[in-house]
C-alpha positions as CSV (number, residue, x, y, z in Angstrom):
1,M,-22.7,-12.6,21.6
2,D,-20.5,-15.1,20.1
3,R,-22.0,-17.9,21.6
4,V,-25.3,-17.1,20.1
5,L,-24.2,-16.0,16.8
6,G,-22.2,-19.9,16.7
7,E,-25.6,-21.6,17.9
8,L,-27.8,-19.4,15.6
9,R,-29.6,-21.2,12.7
10,V,-32.0,-19.9,9.9
11,D,-33.1,-22.0,7.2
12,G,-34.8,-20.0,4.4
13,V,-33.4,-16.6,4.3
14,A,-30.0,-14.7,4.4
15,T,-28.3,-13.5,7.6
16,N,-25.5,-10.9,8.5
17,Q,-24.3,-13.6,11.1
18,E,-20.5,-14.0,9.2
19,F,-20.3,-10.2,9.4
20,L,-21.4,-10.0,12.9
21,G,-19.3,-13.1,13.9
22,D,-16.2,-11.4,12.8
23,L,-17.1,-8.1,13.6
24,V,-17.0,-9.4,17.6
25,H,-14.0,-10.3,16.6
26,A,-12.4,-7.7,15.2
27,P,-9.4,-6.0,17.9
28,A,-11.7,-2.8,17.9
29,F,-14.3,-4.3,18.8
30,V,-12.6,-6.7,21.7
31,N,-10.5,-4.1,22.8
32,D,-13.5,-1.5,23.5
33,D,-11.2,0.3,21.1
34,S,-13.8,1.7,18.2
35,T,-16.0,4.4,18.2
36,I,-19.7,5.0,16.8
37,D,-18.8,5.0,13.5
38,Y,-16.4,2.6,13.8
39,V,-18.5,-0.1,11.2
40,E,-19.3,1.9,8.3
41,T,-15.4,3.8,8.0
42,D,-13.3,1.2,9.5
43,F,-14.6,-2.5,9.5
44,L,-17.4,-2.5,6.5
45,P,-15.2,-1.7,3.9
46,R,-12.5,-4.3,5.0
47,W,-14.8,-6.9,6.1
48,L,-16.0,-6.0,2.1
49,K,-13.0,-6.0,0.0
50,E,-12.4,-9.6,2.6
51,H,-15.4,-11.1,1.6
52,E,-15.1,-10.2,-2.6
53,Q,-16.8,-12.6,-4.9
54,I,-15.5,-13.2,-7.8
């Protein structure tokens, strides 16, 4: 998945490529220590805070 995301090129539209790349590198995801609500309750709030546009 990491290789595919790194090679993906899309022009003209926004993608969630950066988000997915960060997700597949998240320790809980890598270590298979995430639950079905991990993205919504844990990963997404932290990711949004780290990527806030000022």
